N, C-alpha and C positions, 0 to 999 in steps of 0.2 A: 432551631438554633444548634442543637447537637450535630445534626447532619451537616449544616453549613460549616461549622468549625472543623468537623472531621475531614471534609473534602478540601478545605483550605490547608489543613495540616498535611494532608497527603500530597497536594500540589507543591507545597513549599519544600517538603522532603524530596520529592522527585526532582525539583529544580536544582537543589543542592547536589544531589547524586549525579544528575546529568551534566552539571557544570564540571565536576571532577573528572567524569569520564571523557567529556569532550576535550578538555585540556590534555588529558593523557593521550587520546587518539591523535590530536594535532601534533604533539611532540613526537609520537612514534612515527607518524607519516613523514616527518622531516628527515628521519634517519633510515627509512625503508628504501631498499634498492629494488624497485619493481622491475627494472630491466633484467636483473639477475634472476628474478622470479620467472619471468616469461621466457627466458632463454634456457631455463633448467630442463633437462631431459625428463625430470620427474613431474613436470607440470601435467596434470591429468586433463583428459579431453572433457570439454563441457558442451552439452547440447542446449541450445537456446530455443525454447518452445514459445511460439507466438500464436495464440489462437486468434482467428479473425472472423468476425461475422458482420457483414455489410460495412466494410472498412475501405470502400473504394476511394474515398477522399484522401486518405493518408497512406494507403498500403505500399505504394511504390517508393515514396520518400522514406518511410520507416524501415523498409527492407534495406535500402541503401545505407541507412545509419547502422543497421546490424552488421552488414557486410564490412563496415569500416572499424569494427571492434579490434582493439589491440590485444591479441592473445595468440599463442603459438598453435593451439589445437582446439578448434571449436567448429561446430556445425549449427546451421540455422534451420529450424523446422517450423515452417509456417503452416498452421492448420486452418484451412478454410472450412468452417463449421456450417456448411450448408447455406452460405450466403445467398440472399435473394437479389442482390444487386450484381454488378459486374466485377466484384473483387477478384475472383479467380481469373477472369478473362484479361483484366488489366495486368495482373501478375504474370500470366503466361506470355503476354505480348511484350512486357517490359524486360523480362529476363530470358526470353527465348526458351521456354520450357517445353518439354515433351513428356508424355506419359511413359513410364518405364515399369517393367515387371519387378515386383518387390515381395519378399517373403516376410510376413509379419507374425511375430510371436505375441499372441494376446495374453500377456501376463496379467493385465488388468482388463476387466470387461469394458467395452466401449461400443458405440454405434458403428455400423459397418463403414469401412473405408472404401470409397469408390475408385480411388486412384492415387498413385504417387507420381509426382512430377519432378524431373531434374532438368537443369539447364544444359543446353548444347554448348554454352560458352564456358571455357575452362576456368575463367576467372571466378565463376559462380559455382564451382564444383562442390562447395560446402553448403549449398542451398538446396533444401528439399521442401517441396510444397505438398501437403496432404489435402486431398479433397474427400470429405466425409459427409454422412448424413447428419443433420443438425441434432445436437444433443446437449447443447449448453457449454459454457466455458470449462467446467470441471471435466466433462466427458471429452472435450477436445484435448485438454491437457493429458488425460489418460491415454488417448490414442497416440499423442506425441511421445509419451514415456515408452510406449510399446515399441516404437521404432528407433528410439534414441540410442546412439552408440556410446555416449559418454557415461562415465561413472557418476557424474554430477549433471544436473540439469538446472537451467535458469527458466523460471516462469515469468513471462512479461505480458503486458498489454501491448498489442501490436501498434496501437495508436500513440504510444509513448516514444520519447526520444531518449535513448540510452547513452550515457557518457561513454566515449570510446575506451576509457580505461576501467570501465565498471567490472569486467570479468576478473581482471588481475587483482583488483581491490577486494572483490567478494571472496575470491578463492584463498586469499592470504590467511585468514584465521584457520582454515582447514589444514594448512601446512604447519602453523605455529603450535597448535594445541597438541600436547603429548599424552597427558593422563586422562583427558576426556575426548570423546568423539564428537566433533562438530557435525550436527545433522542438518542445520539450516542457517542461512545468513541473509539479512536484508539490508537495504540502504535507504538514504533519505530520498523522498519524492518531493519534487518542486513543481510549481505551476509555470507552464510555458506560454500562457496567454499573453499576447502583445510582444513576445520575444521574436527575434528574427531567426527563421529556420531556412537554411539553404542546403539543398542536396542531402536532406536527412540529418544535418548537423546543426547544433545550436551555435550561432555565431554572435548573437548579441542578446544580452539579458536586460529585460525591461520590467518594470512594475506594471501589472495589468491596468488597462485604461478603465475597465468597468468595475463597478463597486463590488459585485458578487465575487468575481475571481480574486480581487484584492483581499476580501475577507477570508477567502480560502487559503491565500498565501500565509496569512497570520495563523490561521487554524492549523495548517500543515506544520508550520514552525513549532507551534506548541506541541503538536502530537508527536512529531519525530524527534526534535532536538530536546524537548523538555519531558517527553513521555517515554518513548520506546528506547531511547538511549539509556535512560535510568533503569528501566526494567531489564535491559540486557545486562547491565552491570550487576544487578541484583539477582540475576539468573531467574527472572520471572516473566520473560517476554512470551506472550501468547499469540502475537499477531505479526506476520510478515506480509506487507502489502502485496496484493496480487499483481501490482504494476511491475514489481521487480523483487525476485527472491531466488536464492541459490540453494538447492536441496541435494542431499545424499540420495541417489536414485534407489539404492538397495533398500534403505530404510523405508522409503516411500512405498516401494513395491510390497515389502513385508507388511506394511500397514494397510494395504489394499488400495492404494492410490487415492485420488481425490474423491470425496463423497459427492455424488451427483444429485442428491435429493435435498440440497441446501443451496441458498444463494450466498452463503458466507463460506465458500469452500476454502479460501485462503487461511482464515483463522482456524477453521475446523481441522484442517490438515495439520497445522502446527501443534494444536492441542493434542490431537491423536498420536502424532509422532512422539511427543513428550510423554504421554501416557504409556506408549509402547516401550520406550526406553526405561521408564521407571518400573514398569511391571516386570521387565526382563532383568532388572537390577543392574543395568548398564550405565556407566558414567557418560554423560552427554552434555552438550551445550548448544544453545541457540544464540547466535551473536547478531549484532547490529553494527553496521558501518556508518559512521557519522557524516561521511561525504555525500554531497548531492549527486547521486549517481543516475537519477532518472527524472525526466521532465515530462509532464503530462498536461493535456488540455483539460482545464476545469470547466464544468458547466457554467453557462452564462445566462441561462433562463431559470426562472423559479420552478417551472414545470420539470425540467430535466434534473435540476439540483434536488428537488423534492423527491423525485423518483429514486435518485441515487441514495439519498439519506434514508429513505424508507427501506430500501434493500439492505443497507448497512445495519439498520436496527433489527430487521428480521433475521439477518445472518448472525448477528450477535446473540439474539435470543436462542436461535437454533443451536448454536455451539454450546452455550451455557447449559441448555437443557439436555442436549445429547450426552454431555459429559458432567452431569450433575453430581456424579459420585466423587468428583474431585473436591467439591465444596467443603472446605474446612476438614479435609482428609489429610492427616499428618503423613500418610503413606507417600503422598506426592510432594512432600517438602514445602518449599517456599511457594511453589505453584498452587498447591492445595490450600495452604494456610493464609496466603496473602493475595497472590495474583488473581485467582479465580473469584474469591470474595470481592475483590476490588471491582472487577468487571460486573459482578452482580449488582453491587450497591451504587457504584459511581458511574457506570456506563449504561447498563440496562435500565435501572430504576431511576436514574437522575431526572429525566424529563417528567416521569410520572410524579415523583415527589415534588418537583418544582411546580407542576401544574396544580397539585393538591394544595400546595402552599398558597398559590394565587387565589384559588377558589375559596379557601378558608379565610383569607384576608378580605376578599370581596364580601363574604358572608358577615364577618364581624363589622365591616365598614357600614353595611346596610343596617346593622343593628345599632350603629353609633357607639361602638365600644372599643375602637382601636386606640392604641397608645401612639399618637402621631409622632411624638418625639423619638420614641424607640424605633418606630418604623423608618423615620428619616435617617437616623444614625445607621441602622442596618443597611438601608439602601445605599447610603454613601460608602459604607465599608465594603459592600459587595462590589459596587461599581469601581471603587478605588483598587481593590484587589484584582479585579478583572483586567483593567487597563494596565496596571503595573506588571502583571504576569505576561500580558501580550507584548508590552514594550520591552520587557526583559528578553523575551524570545526573539523579537526583531533585532535588538541590538546585539544579542549574543550571536545570532546568525551572521550579522554584519561584521562583527569583530573576528569571527572565526574564518569566514570565507570571502568577505568583501566582494560579493557578487554584484551588488548594485553600486556602480561607480559614482553616480550622481547623487549628491546628498538630498536633492529634492525628492528622490524616490523613497528614501528612508523617512523623510518628513511626511510624505503622502501615506505611507504605511502606518505611521504613528497616529496621524489624524484619523485614518480608517479604524484603528483600534479603539479610539474614543467613541466612534459612532457605532461600532459593531454590537455592543451590548444592547442598544436600543432597536436596531433595525435587523440585524442578522441573527443574533442569539434567539429571539422569540421564534423565528422561523425554524431553527434547529430543534427547539423544544416541541413545536407543533408537529414537525415531521417525525420526531421520535415517538410522540403520542400516536400519530397516525400509523407508524410502523407497528406498534403494539396492537392497535386495533385490527390492522390488516392481518397480523399473525394469528391472534387468538380468536377473533370474531369472524373475519372473512376467510381465514385459512388460505391467504394468498401465498402462492409459491412462485409466481412469475418473476423473472429477473428484472424487468422494467426496461424502458426504452432510453437509450443514450444517444441523442442526436449531437453530432459534432460538426464544427465549422471547418476543421482541417487546418494545416499549417501553411497553406500556400499563400495566404495574404501577408503582405509586409507589415511589420509593426509600425504603429503610429508613433510620431515623435512625442516625447514627453516634455 
């Protein structure tokens, strides 16, 4: 009972804070002159790092999207992390690449780089393709940082579709902040399943046809609009999605780059950067952009989705334990006293506590001792809170961005939110338990397999 009330209060508090921050961001966006920003001679160069492993289905289209970004000075570095398919060959053929001599300063240790490729076509002069021995996503990013020319770099998933205006929106907080150093910025990630993608660009937004991706749309709205936006305002953001994040390269190098011995490298890096700045007693900030800046393909099968959530759980545990000295440590301010404990109690331990509650209820039910009236009231309250929170996230997203033009799409999402607690949430709990088992018992370290359908198929009509 105490745990349930605590988590409900936290969610309610975060919802209020995120609402205030979203309204503030929307009002600021209306008065921001992004054209002046990108035409400024002070606009810093940004290196876009895109690790690729067996991404032959989407690699050509996604590089096209990256080449179309609106920003005055940027380079694209695609890192082929020892792909076993024809990812590299398709890229070489599509962009007329040739192997070139290149001097590499290994500021961060990484697996050996086998070759650097540049295009013979002048229009693709800002495209660099790195071919290296497989070392995992974190190692691939470290190799990209080693050859990056920009003062800032963007870490993305190469299978994602980036909004053409993403760079100028992400870099904006780095210009604005005066008394604090912005060390990282992230943006909203949305689901691209059933959307129409042409030449690497999102041209039509649709609600996913399949149930699992629709549940993930709702889940992402809750996580990004209702969660990370609030943590950003409270200066307690611990995670920037690996699908899209902008980082201060100097700070990342000083921290030692991405940690290669975890499957949660995105969260671990942010926490380590924050610790580094706090230990140096430097004023800093990690910010979050409320715009939908990145679209990604969500898993459509239980096997692939389960593998993803298993990895997320293991990555969370890894980061929490690697930086356990933050836990309730006033030296780290809000991060130490609120953010880190929140992740311990309400992210890591949530599925375990929920499963223990279910086992306890089954036990007392077998003994014939449950209070059925109290159980029914609690079940109704939990379900009502869940669907209210989800509906709030759906409508909030719709009012803010109006991405889904057809009202039937909103209705479909709301109906899905009513079904989600019965069919989707139990799976999330199971995968969370399995992630704990794999971490502590099996000592599993593998990334897990992510099979993708690609964006080449046209969206079905809604």
